[in-house]
C-alpha positions as CSV (number, residue, x, y, z in Angstrom):
1,M,-5.4,-27.8,-5.7
2,T,-9.4,-26.2,-6.3
3,H,-10.5,-23.4,-4.4
4,K,-13.5,-20.5,-5.7
5,L,-12.8,-18.4,-8.3
6,L,-14.2,-14.9,-6.9
7,P,-12.4,-11.8,-9.3
8,G,-14.5,-9.1,-8.4
9,S,-14.4,-10.2,-4.3
10,P,-10.6,-11.1,-3.2
11,E,-11.9,-10.6,0.4
12,L,-14.6,-13.1,0.7
13,Y,-13.1,-16.8,1.8
14,H,-12.3,-18.8,-1.6
15,G,-12.0,-22.5,0.1
16,T,-13.7,-25.4,-0.2
17,E,-13.8,-28.4,1.9
18,K,-11.9,-30.5,-1.8
19,S,-9.2,-26.8,-1.6
20,R,-6.6,-29.0,-0.1
21,P,-3.4,-28.3,0.3
22,Y,-4.7,-25.1,1.2
23,F,-3.8,-21.7,3.1
24,E,-6.3,-18.1,3.6
25,G,-4.8,-15.4,5.4
26,W,-5.8,-11.5,6.0
27,Y,-2.8,-9.0,6.9
28,F,-4.9,-5.8,9.1
29,K,-1.6,-4.2,9.7
30,H,-2.0,-0.6,12.5
31,V,1.8,1.6,12.4
32,S,2.2,5.1,14.3
33,E,5.4,6.9,13.0
34,K,4.3,9.6,15.6
35,T,3.9,6.8,18.8
36,G,6.0,4.2,17.1
37,F,3.9,1.3,18.1
38,S,3.4,-1.8,15.2
39,L,0.7,-4.2,15.4
40,A,0.0,-7.0,12.5
41,V,-2.4,-9.3,12.7
42,I,-3.4,-12.0,10.8
43,P,-6.3,-14.4,10.6
44,G,-5.9,-17.4,8.5
45,V,-7.2,-21.2,7.6
46,Y,-5.4,-23.9,6.6
47,R,-6.1,-27.3,5.3
48,S,-3.6,-30.2,4.7
49,R,-3.7,-33.0,2.5
50,K,-4.6,-34.8,6.0
51,K,-7.9,-33.9,7.8
52,S,-6.3,-34.3,11.0
53,E,-3.8,-31.1,10.1
54,D,-6.8,-29.0,9.3
55,H,-6.8,-25.7,11.3
56,C,-6.6,-22.1,12.3
57,F,-4.9,-19.3,13.4
58,I,-4.5,-16.1,14.1
59,Q,-0.6,-14.8,14.0
60,V,0.6,-11.4,15.6
61,L,3.4,-9.3,15.2
62,H,4.3,-6.7,18.1
63,N,7.7,-4.8,18.7
64,N,9.3,-7.1,16.7
65,D,8.2,-10.5,18.5
66,S,5.8,-12.7,16.7
67,Y,3.3,-15.0,18.2
68,Y,1.2,-18.1,15.9
69,I,-2.0,-19.4,18.3
70,K,-3.2,-22.3,16.6
71,Y,-7.6,-23.0,16.6
72,P,-9.2,-26.0,16.1
73,I,-10.6,-25.7,11.9
74,E,-14.3,-25.7,13.4
75,E,-13.3,-22.3,15.2
76,F,-13.5,-20.6,11.6
77,K,-16.3,-19.2,10.7
78,F,-17.6,-17.3,7.7
79,N,-20.0,-15.0,5.6
80,A,-20.4,-15.9,1.6
81,N,-21.6,-12.8,0.7
82,E,-19.2,-9.8,2.7
83,F,-16.4,-10.4,4.3
84,E,-17.1,-11.1,7.5
85,I,-14.9,-13.8,10.0
86,N,-14.5,-14.9,13.1
87,I,-11.4,-17.2,14.9
88,G,-12.6,-18.2,18.6
89,G,-13.7,-14.7,20.1
90,S,-12.3,-12.9,17.3
91,F,-13.7,-11.1,14.6
92,F,-12.5,-9.4,11.7
93,S,-14.4,-7.1,8.8
94,L,-12.6,-4.2,6.6
95,S,-14.5,-1.7,8.7
96,N,-13.6,-3.2,12.1
97,I,-11.7,-6.3,14.3
98,I,-12.6,-7.3,17.5
99,L,-9.9,-9.3,19.0
100,D,-10.2,-12.1,22.0
101,I,-7.1,-13.5,21.8
102,F,-5.2,-15.2,24.3
103,S,-2.2,-18.2,24.5
104,D,0.8,-19.1,27.0
105,E,3.1,-16.1,25.2
106,I,0.4,-13.3,24.5
107,S,-2.8,-11.7,25.3
108,V,-4.7,-9.4,22.9
109,K,-7.9,-7.3,23.8
110,A,-9.0,-5.2,21.5
111,K,-12.0,-2.9,19.3
112,I,-10.7,-1.7,16.0
113,A,-13.0,0.8,13.8
114,Y,-11.6,1.8,10.4
115,S,-12.4,4.6,8.6
116,N,-11.5,6.7,5.0
117,Q,-10.7,3.6,4.0
118,T,-9.2,3.7,0.0
119,P,-10.0,0.8,-1.7
120,L,-8.0,-0.1,-5.0
121,K,-9.0,1.0,-7.9
122,T,-10.6,-2.0,-10.3
123,S,-12.0,-2.4,-13.9
124,T,-13.9,-5.2,-15.7
125,L,-10.5,-6.6,-17.0
126,S,-9.2,-5.6,-13.6
127,P,-10.9,-6.6,-11.0
128,S,-8.1,-6.9,-8.6
129,I,-4.5,-6.5,-7.8
130,M,-3.4,-9.2,-10.0
131,G,-5.1,-7.7,-13.0
132,P,-6.5,-10.3,-16.0
133,F,-4.5,-13.0,-13.2
134,S,-7.3,-12.7,-11.2
135,F,-9.7,-15.0,-14.0
136,F,-6.7,-18.0,-13.7
137,P,-7.6,-20.8,-11.9
138,G,-4.7,-22.6,-10.0
139,M,-2.5,-20.1,-9.0
140,Q,0.0,-21.1,-6.6
141,C,-0.8,-18.0,-4.4
142,N,-3.2,-15.2,-5.4
143,H,-3.0,-11.8,-3.8
144,G,-5.7,-8.8,-3.2
145,V,-5.1,-5.6,-1.4
146,L,-8.7,-4.8,0.2
147,S,-7.3,-0.8,1.6
148,L,-4.4,1.3,0.6
149,N,-4.8,3.1,3.6
150,H,-7.4,4.1,5.9
151,D,-7.3,5.4,9.6
152,A,-7.6,2.9,12.5
153,G,-8.3,3.9,16.1
154,G,-9.8,2.4,19.3
155,I,-8.6,0.5,22.3
156,I,-5.8,-1.8,21.9
157,I,-5.0,-3.7,25.2
158,I,-1.3,-5.7,25.0
159,N,-0.8,-8.4,27.9
160,G,-2.9,-6.1,30.3
161,V,-1.4,-3.1,28.9
162,E,-3.0,0.0,27.4
163,Q,-0.6,0.9,24.2
164,D,-0.8,4.5,23.2
165,V,-3.0,4.3,19.4
166,S,-2.7,7.9,18.7
167,G,-1.9,8.2,14.7
168,L,-2.1,4.9,13.6
169,S,-2.7,4.0,10.0
170,G,-4.2,1.1,8.5
171,Y,-3.3,-1.1,5.8
172,I,-5.3,-4.7,4.8
173,E,-4.0,-7.0,2.4
174,K,-5.0,-11.0,1.7
175,D,-3.0,-14.5,0.5
176,W,-5.2,-17.7,-0.6
177,G,-3.8,-20.9,-2.6
178,E,-1.5,-23.7,-2.2
179,A,1.7,-22.4,-0.9
180,F,3.6,-19.1,-1.0
181,P,6.2,-18.7,-3.7
182,D,9.7,-20.3,-3.3
183,S,11.3,-16.7,-3.4
184,W,10.1,-13.2,-3.3
185,L,10.6,-9.9,-2.0
186,W,7.4,-7.8,-0.4
187,L,7.3,-4.4,1.3
188,Q,4.5,-2.0,2.3
189,C,4.1,1.4,3.7
190,N,1.4,4.0,4.4
191,G,0.3,7.2,6.1
192,T,-0.4,11.1,5.9
193,S,2.2,13.3,4.8
194,K,1.1,17.5,4.6
195,K,2.6,17.4,1.1
196,Y,0.9,14.0,-0.8
197,G,-2.0,13.5,2.3
198,N,-3.1,9.9,2.1
199,Y,-0.5,7.9,0.7
200,S,0.1,4.4,-0.1
201,C,3.0,2.0,-1.5
202,M,3.4,-2.1,-1.8
203,C,5.1,-4.2,-4.1
204,S,5.8,-7.8,-4.5
205,Y,7.9,-9.7,-6.8
206,A,8.4,-13.5,-6.5
207,S,9.0,-16.5,-8.5
208,I,5.7,-17.4,-10.2
209,P,5.1,-21.4,-11.3
210,Y,2.1,-21.9,-13.5
211,A,1.3,-25.1,-15.3
212,F,4.0,-25.5,-17.6
213,L,6.1,-22.1,-16.6
214,N,8.2,-20.6,-14.2
215,F,8.3,-16.7,-14.8
216,K,9.1,-13.7,-12.5
217,G,5.7,-12.2,-11.4
218,L,5.5,-8.4,-10.4
219,I,2.2,-6.3,-8.6
220,A,3.3,-2.9,-7.3
221,L,1.5,0.5,-6.5
222,V,1.9,4.0,-5.5
223,M,-0.6,6.2,-4.3
224,Y,-0.6,9.8,-3.4
225,E,-3.3,12.7,-3.9
226,G,-6.2,10.8,-5.4
227,M,-4.2,9.2,-8.1
228,Q,-3.1,5.2,-8.3
229,H,0.4,4.5,-10.5
230,R,0.2,0.9,-10.7
231,F,2.7,-1.6,-12.0
232,A,2.8,-5.1,-12.9
233,T,3.7,-7.7,-15.5
234,Y,0.4,-7.5,-17.0
235,N,0.8,-3.8,-18.0
236,F,4.2,-4.0,-19.5
237,S,6.1,-3.0,-16.6
238,R,9.5,-5.3,-15.4
239,V,12.1,-4.5,-13.1
240,T,15.4,-3.2,-13.9
241,R,17.3,-3.2,-11.0
242,L,17.5,-4.9,-7.4
243,V,20.3,-5.5,-5.0
244,K,20.0,-6.6,-1.3
245,N,22.5,-6.5,1.3
246,G,21.5,-8.5,4.8
247,R,18.3,-6.9,5.2
248,N,18.6,-3.9,3.2
249,V,17.1,-4.2,-0.2
250,E,16.8,-1.7,-3.7
251,I,14.3,-1.8,-6.1
252,T,13.9,-0.2,-9.4
253,I,10.7,-1.0,-11.5
254,K,10.1,1.2,-15.4
255,K,7.0,1.5,-17.1
256,F,6.6,3.6,-20.5
257,N,7.7,7.1,-18.9
258,L,7.4,6.6,-14.9
259,E,10.4,4.9,-12.8
260,L,9.5,3.7,-8.8
261,I,12.7,3.3,-7.1
262,I,12.3,1.6,-3.4
263,K,14.8,1.3,-1.0
264,A,14.2,0.0,2.3
265,V,16.2,-0.8,5.6
266,S,15.3,-2.9,8.2
267,P,17.4,-3.3,11.3
268,K,15.2,-5.9,12.9
269,A,12.5,-8.5,11.7
270,S,10.0,-10.9,13.0
271,V,9.9,-14.8,12.4
272,L,6.6,-15.7,10.9
273,K,4.6,-18.9,9.8
274,A,4.1,-18.6,6.0
275,P,2.5,-21.8,3.9
276,A,3.9,-24.8,2.2
277,A,3.1,-27.4,0.8
278,E,3.4,-29.9,3.7
279,G,2.1,-27.4,5.9
280,M,2.6,-23.6,8.1
281,A,6.0,-25.5,8.2
282,R,7.7,-22.7,6.8
283,D,9.9,-19.6,8.6
284,I,10.2,-16.6,7.4
285,R,11.1,-12.7,8.3
286,E,9.2,-9.6,8.6
287,S,10.0,-6.2,9.7
288,L,7.1,-3.8,11.0
289,N,9.4,-1.2,11.0
290,A,11.4,-1.1,8.3
291,E,12.5,2.5,6.7
292,I,11.5,2.9,3.2
293,N,12.0,5.6,0.4
294,V,9.7,5.8,-2.4
295,S,10.7,8.0,-5.2
296,L,8.6,8.1,-8.4
297,K,10.0,10.0,-11.3
298,K,8.0,10.7,-14.6
299,R,10.4,11.1,-17.5
300,G,12.9,11.9,-15.2
301,K,11.2,14.1,-12.8
302,V,10.5,13.2,-9.5
303,I,6.3,13.3,-8.4
304,F,6.3,11.3,-5.4
305,E,9.2,10.9,-2.7
306,Q,8.2,10.0,0.7
307,T,10.6,8.3,3.6
308,H,8.4,6.0,6.3
309,S,9.9,4.6,9.0
310,M,7.2,1.7,9.9
311,G,7.1,-0.1,6.9
312,G,6.1,-3.9,6.1
313,L,9.6,-5.7,4.4
314,E,9.8,-9.7,3.6
315,I,12.9,-10.7,2.1
316,S,12.4,-14.6,1.4
317,E,15.3,-16.2,-0.6
318,I,15.5,-13.9,-3.0
319,D,18.9,-14.6,-4.5
320,S,17.1,-16.4,-7.7
321,I,15.2,-13.3,-8.8
322,I,18.2,-10.7,-7.8
323,I,19.2,-8.8,-10.7
324,N,22.5,-6.9,-10.9
325,K,23.6,-8.0,-7.8
326,A,25.3,-5.9,-5.4
327,H,27.4,-6.1,-1.7
328,H,26.9,-2.7,-1.1
329,I,23.7,-0.3,-1.7
């Protein structure tokens, strides 16, 4: 599996004709706690070992229903210098998206503009959320965080019905590589509160194969009041507790004098198609209305705490990375 190594530009398309098997997908999330509206759109591309199976796609998640719309690979177009991609009649960038999606199951027409984006803080040695791992070739799955929080507005029409988009908050990330990990936990929430202003939290914990090694990889971040606290394998953060009960999960992370505790409760979830070595053939479940409580402590004192009712949550085969198993949380 070969793809471009672009450590400082995670948003760009990394694939090549020789990248096989290979996937790349961008995740645009829009939710409103005010109205309960949720919409996630995932444009992506999959290149198989067999060229005849190559295709691009757009996945849509709305109100705990999911849809996978498949397009010929020739309908995937990208700008090599800045993030702009087209799939069919839809367009995606970091400042706006235009959706023109039609299938037997769903139609979506939308023009959504983004403003007040909060990018990830980076450095020379940590050019993306993956830190120094950004420079490692051959990772099974790479991750990028493109906007921690932004305002979203415009027009969204789903199955002929115009949606109430007041109070929309947006978030953008992406993944690329050969396949998703065998097991992982992912959760995310963002919005605006009276106490903290714009805030955001994301956490990904997974079983990571690399060369002859297999390790548990962590990336997590809490943003509020203009500050960003990052927790990751590469900055000596560690998961000290991870328990689940069905679709409920709790994770505790420590880094020096900081402790991050995240609890998520998810009554419903949609089925998503995820990349595996044999194709986009793996079913995973994702919720867009998980209730997520985030508590950040410094020397035992709470410095940030927020509960969000429209969080994203994925739990996939995480028994192998569970720490402190429990039947009830």
